[in-house]
N, C-alpha and C positions, 0 to 999 in steps of 0.2 A: 615677549620682551620687546620694547620699541627700539628703533634704530638709534635714537638719541642716547640711550643708556649704554650702548655698546661702544660709542665713540670715545677714543682716548684723546686726551689733551696733548697736542704735539710738543715736543721739547725743542730746544734750540738747535740740536743736531738735525732734527727733522726739517727745520726751517732752512738750515744752511745748505743741506745737500742739493736741493734743486737749484739754488742760487749758484753754488760752485759749479754744478754741471752746466748751467747756462753760460757762466763766464768762460769755462774751458772751451765749450763748443763755439761761442761767439768769437773768442780769440783765435781759435783754429780757422774759423771761416774768414776772418780778416787776413790771417797769414796766407791762406791759399788763394783767396779771391780778391783781396785788396779792396778798393773802393766800389767794386761790384758785389760786395758781400751783402748789401742791402737789397739786391735784386733776386733773392731766392735763398742763398745759403743761410742768412740770418733767420729767415722765416722757418726753415727746417730745424735750425738749432733751437728756436723758441718752442716749437711743437714737441721736439724730443725732450726738452727740459720740462715742459708741461707734463709729458708722459712720466718722467721720473717723479714729479710731484704727485701725480695721480696714484702711482704705485705706493708711495708713502701714505697717501690718504686711505687707500684700500686696506693697507696694513693697520691703520689706526681705527678702522671700523666704518669708514664712509662707504656709501654705495654709489655705483656708477650713475644711477638715475639722478641722484642729487647733484653729483658733479656736473653731469651734462646740462641740467637746468641752470646751474651757476654759470657755465660757459656761455650758454645762450643769452642769459641776462647780462653778462659782462660785455659780450659783443654788441648787444643792443644799444648800449650807451653811445656807441660810435656811429650809429646809423645816421643821425643828423649831420655829423661831420662828413660822412661818406657822401651824402647828397650834395653838401656844399662843395666838396672836393671835385665831384663830377661836374658840377656847374662851373667851378673855377677852371677846370680843363677846357670846357667849351668857351669860356670867356677869354682865356689866353689865346685860343685859336682864332676867334673872331677879332680880337684886338690886334693880333699880328696881321690878319688879312685886311683890316680896316685902315692900317697905317698908324694906329694909336701908339703902339709900342715903338715902331721905327721913328715916329715924330718925337717922342720923349727922348729917345737916344740921340737923335739928330741935334735937338736944341741943347741937350746936356753936353755934348761934345763941343758945341759952339762956344760955351763959356770957358773952355780950357785956356789957361794963361800960364806961361812958364813961371811967372813970379808967384803964382798962387797954386802951383801944381799939386802939392799934397792935399790942400783943402779941396781943390777942384776934383781931384781923383776920388776922394771920400764922398763928395756931394754927388758926382756923376754915378758912382756905383750905388749909392743910396737911392737915387732916382730910378735907375734901371731896375734894381732889385725890387723896389716898391711896385713898379709897373708890371713886372713879370712874376713876382713872388718866388724867386729862386736865387739864393746866394751863390749856389754852385755854378749855375749858368752864367751869372753876372761875372764871377771871378774868371771863368774859363774863356770868356769872350772879350768883353770890354776890359776886364782886368788884365788879360794878356796883352791887349793893344796898348793900354796905358803903361804897363810895365816896359814894353818895348820903347815907348816914347821916353820913359824915365831913363832907360839906359842910354838913349840918344842924347839926353840932356845932361848925362853924367851925374844923375842923382842916385841916392842910396836905394838899392832895390829892396832892402829889408823894410825901410820906412814906407816905400811905395806899396809893398805887399800888405803892411799893416793898415795903410789907408784904404786899400781895396777891400780888405776883409772887414774893417770897421764899417765902411759904408754899405757893403753888401749885406752884412748881418743886421744893420740898422733898418735898411729898406725891407729886407725879408721879414723882419720881426713885426713891423707895423703894417705889412701888406695883408689884406684879406685874401690874397691869392696864394699865400704861403701855406705849405703843408703843415709845418710845425706850429704856425700861428692858428691853424684850425684844430690841430691835435690837442694843444694844451687846454683850451677851454672845454673841449669834448671830454677829456679825462677828468678835469676838475669839476665839471658839471655847471658851466656857465655859458653865456652867449658870446659869439665871436666879436661883435663890434663893441660890446661892453668891455670885453677883455682888452681889445686894442686901445680903447679910450683910457682904461685904467693903467695900461703899460706906459702911457705917455709921461706919467709922473716920474718914472725912472729913466726912460729912454731919451727924452729930450734933454735933461741936464747932462746925461752921459755923452750924447753925441755933440752937444754944444761945447763941452769941455774938450772932447777929442778934436773938434775942429780948431779950437784955439791952440792946442798943442801942435797940430799939424801946420797951422799958420806960422807959429814961432819957428818950427823946424824948416819950413819952406823959405822964410825970409833970410835964414842964415845960410842957405845953400846957393852955390854959384851955378847958373844955368846958361845954356846957349839955345837960341830959338830953333826948334825942330818939331813940327807937328804933322809930318807927312802921313803917319799912320792913321791918325784920326781924320785927317782931311780925305784920305782915300775911302774910309768907311762912310763918311757923309756923302761923298760923290756917288758911291755905289747905291746908297739908299735913295738918293734923288733920282737915279736912273730907273729904279724899280718901283718906287712909291711916289704918290702925289703927296709931298710933305706940306702940311698946312696946319695952322693952329686949330682949324675946325676939326681936325682929327682927334683933338683932345676932348671933344664933347662927351664921348662915352665915359671917359674918366670922370668928368665933372658930374655926369648923371649918377655914377656909382657913389661918388663922394657925397652928393646931396642926399641920396637914399640912405647912406650910412648915418649921416648927421640927423636925418629924420627918424632914425632908429627902426627902419624897416628890417624885418628878419633877414638874416644873411643869405639864406638860400634864394629868397625872392629877389633881393637886391642884386646878387651876383647874376642870377638868371636874366633879369632885365638888362643888366650891363652887357651880358653876352649877346642878347638879342639886338641891343642898340649897336653893338660893334658890327653885327651882321648887316644891319641896315646901312650903316656908314660905309661898309666895304662896297656894297652895291652902288651907293651914291658917289663915292669918291675914288674908288680904286678899280675901275673897269679895266684899264690896261693890264694891271697886275693880275686880275682874275682871269682875263683872256689868256695871258701867258701861262698861267697854271693849268688851264683847261686844255691847252694844246691846239694844234692846227685842225681846221675843219669842224670846229664845234661852234654852234650858233650861240649868241649872247644869252638867250634865255636858259638854255641847257647849261652853259658855263656857270651862270650865276647860281643856279639850283645846286649843281653838283659840287662846285668848289666851296660855296658857303656851307652846304650841308656837311661836307667832309671836314670843314674847319671845326664844326661842333663836336664831331665824334673822334676825329683823327688828327686835328690840328692842321698846320701848314708846313709845307716843305719848300724851301727857297733855294735857288741855285744862282748865286751872284758871281761865282768865280773866286770868292774870298772865303776861305774855310772858316775863319772866326765869325764872320758875319752870317754865313749860312747856319752855323751852329746856334747862334743867338736867335735867329729868326725862324728856325725850323723846329717847332715844338707845338705843344698845346693839344687840345682834344681830350675827350673823356678817357680814351684809351691810355693816354699818358699818365693818368692818375691811378690806374689799376694796380700797379706794383705797390704804391703807397697804401692803397686800401688793403691789399694782401698783407703787408707788414703790420698795419694797425690791427687787423683781425687776429693775426698770430700773437702779437704782443699782448693784446687784451685777453686772449685765451689763457696765456701763461699767468697773467695777473689775476684773472678771475679764479683760476684753480688755486693759486696760493691764498687768495682771500677766503674762498669758501672753506678750505681745509684748516684755516686758522693759522697758517704759516706766516702770513704777512703780519698778523696781530702779534705773533711771538717775536718777530724781528722788530716791530715797532716798540714793543715793551722794553726790549733790550736797548734800543737807540734812545728812547725818550726818558730813561731813568734819570731823574734829577733835572729834567727840563720843565721848569715851572712857568716861564714867562713866554709871551708872544715872540719876543726877540730871540729867545732860545729855540723856539719851535721853527721860526723862519730860518735861523742860522743852521739848524739841523737839516732843514730841507735843502738849503743851498749846498751844504756839505755833502749830502746824500746824492744830489744831482751831479756834482763834480766827480764824486767817487764812482758813480755809475758810468759816467763818460769815460773814466779811466779804465775801469775793469771790464766793461762790456763793449767799449770802443764804438758806441753808436748813440747819436743824439736822440733818436726816437725812443730808445730804451731809457735814456736819461730824463725823458718827459713822462713816459707811461709808467715805469716802475715806481718812482717816487710819488707820482700823482696818485696811483692806486694805494700806496702805502700810507700816505698822509691825509687822504681825503676825509676819512672818518674823524681823525684827530682835529682837523680844522673845523669841522662841523660841530664837534663836541665843545669847542672853545668859542662857538658863535662867531666864527670868522667867515666873511662872505667868500664864496668859491673863487671870486676874481683875485683874492689875495694869493691863493694857491696857484692859480693859472699864471699869474704874473711872475711869481717866484720861480715856477718851473721854467719859464722862458728866460728870466734874468740869469739863471744859472745853468740849466740844462742845455738850452739852445746855444747860448753865447760862448760857453767854454769849450765846446766840441772842437772847433778848428785850432785850438791852442795845444791840443794833445797830439803828438806826432803819430801815434799808432791808432788814434781814433779814425774812423772812416773819413770824417771831415778834414782832419789834419793831414791825412795821407792824400786826400784828393787835392787840397790846396797846394801841397808840396808838388804833386804831379803836374798841375796846370801852371803854377807860377814859378816852379823850379827854385823856390826859396824855402829853406828849412824852417819848420815851425819854431825851432829853438832860436832862430835868428829873428823872425818877425814877431814872436810872441810879445816882446817888450814894446812894440809899436801898435799893437791892436788895442788902442786906448779905449775904444768903446766897449769891447768885449771884457776888458779888465776892470773898468770903472763900474759898469752896470751891476755885477754881483755884489761889489762892495757897498754900493749905494743902497741896494735892496736890504742888506743887513743893517746898515746905518738907519734907514727908515724904520725898520722893525724895532730897534732899541729906543728910538726917539718917539715911537708911536705915531709917526707921521704918515698920513694916507694909508692907514690900516683899516679897511672897511669892515664894519661889523654887520652881522645879520640883523635885520629889523624884525623883531618878534611881533606877531599879530596879537592884538589886544582883543580879549573876549567881550 
């Protein structure tokens, strides 16, 4: 008798048990480890939940050999994203070393004006997050500095926090350096820069609306001139880096390559190499300071630049916020994310192979006949996943794996799914107090998510716009079928 005839069709209870186990373990991980839960505890929870699913699969007649092949296949879909993430780590390191990122921050802070404080805060955080690909680092560094300035100006800290988070998540979302921006297209099965271009249809109207609202709030606020915090940051950056518009050339190179639709891995790798060359040309004093005393120039260039590729840059300016902002990068900095992706995809692959995802999908999609209903269900699932699993990565991976086949069956381009995952999974995570993102933002900004949630205009508008587009049929890309 063949293996196929022995396999039992899973019931809804079979499908729910691993999901409930995962929710319980992830919630426990967040309770005990807080915003550090994504650095190991969540990975163990995912693997244990996968183990629960495997036991159910074996009970239903599946064999380990088939499950193992499914896991390997599931993980393999992320390998392209893993290569890009490693290249991104190198790019961040060399762009910090070359002065590209410090220059972006410097000029961003220069535009700060008390009359336009909320708008400027959102724009600066967007610029920084786009350049470094991290909403968390942006909020914890420039965000903290801007919040201190806000308090000095007597402005509303909740509105300022909303502007910081709106800008940080906008910049993170459209940055090819962002982990979630790489993860969403990898899960959906599309290409990074195609995904980013398609997201602009929802992100640009959302951020434009947010900026108008921040402008209205800003002009109704009374302020007093005080920008000592940002001036100090800029002075420190001038002391350690050669600040110049020429430092922005690596960014221009990457943007041009993206516009030319060069594959993301090649484009990011070339951007990283360009940053390394720029560091040698324009940041010799900084390189020598990192190399230490008694090291000749040739050795310093080789060792410091090489280190930037694999382990990033570590800066000591005497300012804790600036040191945290400028000390990161390197391939090693991406390894935890790679670990999390592999564990999440393992869990998803097991559920998919055992038919458990299909069972959940059948229950969710009952009565969903339109594209609007499908995208609305996806948005709702992403938000629910953020609430119950407390992790934005899970809010991308799980719904992505669940809905991928359904989008394909309805002839929807994978970018529709990848955009929807970001519009809802990524953006709603900081709005939930017990989510790792919400807990992290509360920890660094000292503003309760229940206070700033009403001012995260970008994060609130974007999911609504995604659903509205779906029901209007606007910018819903269909697959082009090949003609025989």
